[in-house]
C-alpha positions in Angstrom: -7.1 36.5 81.3 -3.8 36.2 83.2 -0.4 35.7 81.6 2.2 33.8 83.6 5.9 33.1 83.2 7.5 30.4 85.4 11.2 29.7 85.6 11.7 26.1 86.6 15.1 25.8 88.4 16.4 22.2 87.6 19.1 20.2 85.9 16.9 18.1 83.7 17.7 18.3 80.0 14.3 17.0 78.9 12.2 19.4 80.8 11.5 23.1 80.0 13.3 25.9 81.9 10.5 28.4 81.2 6.8 27.8 81.0 4.7 30.7 79.7 0.9 30.4 79.9 -2.2 32.2 79.0 -4.8 31.4 81.7 -8.5 32.0 81.7 -10.7 33.2 84.7 -11.1 29.6 86.0 -7.2 29.3 85.9 -7.3 26.9 83.0 -4.5 27.1 80.4 -5.5 28.4 77.0 -2.1 28.6 75.4 1.3 27.6 76.5 5.0 28.0 75.4 7.8 26.0 76.9 11.4 27.0 76.4 14.3 24.6 77.1 17.9 25.4 78.1 19.0 24.3 74.7 16.5 26.9 73.2 14.2 24.2 71.9 10.6 25.3 72.1 7.3 23.4 72.6 3.7 24.9 72.6 0.2 23.8 73.1 -3.2 25.2 72.3 -6.6 23.4 72.4 -6.1 20.4 70.1 -2.5 21.2 69.0 0.6 19.9 70.9 4.1 20.5 69.6 7.4 19.0 71.0 5.6 17.3 73.9 3.9 20.4 75.3 0.4 19.9 76.6 -2.1 22.2 78.4 -2.6 21.3 82.0 -5.7 19.3 82.7 -6.2 21.0 86.1 -6.4 24.7 87.1 -3.1 26.5 87.4 -2.1 27.3 91.1 -1.9 30.9 92.2 1.4 32.8 92.1 1.8 32.5 95.8 1.4 28.6 95.6 3.8 28.4 92.7 6.4 30.5 94.4 6.1 28.6 97.7 8.2 25.9 96.0 11.8 27.1 95.8 12.4 25.3 92.4 9.9 27.8 90.8 10.0 31.5 90.2 6.7 32.8 88.8 5.5 36.2 87.8 2.7 37.8 85.8 3.5 39.2 82.4 1.6 41.5 80.1 -0.7 40.3 77.3 1.7 42.1 74.9 4.7 40.2 76.3 2.8 36.8 76.0 1.9 37.6 72.4 5.6 38.4 71.6 6.7 35.0 73.0 3.8 33.3 71.3 4.7 34.8 67.9 8.3 33.5 68.3 7.3 29.9 69.3 8.6 28.5 66.0 11.9 30.3 66.2 15.1 28.9 67.8 
């Protein structure tokens, strides 16, 4: 598993600022948390989607591919850090 945090640099109020994903060995999302500038959160896992978040239907690009677009800043995070964010997905 990989754990990825992406900051999306934009001015949209209805799109997340941070996208944090758990990714399997085929680069498919298993779980995702999205955090908006106003601190609203959405999340998705298998058959559950909250606040509009959905798992990607296609494999997630590599860090290099994501970071080649200047509107994104992606980095790997630890499993423990992902679990900390996942545990707080209901909080504001």
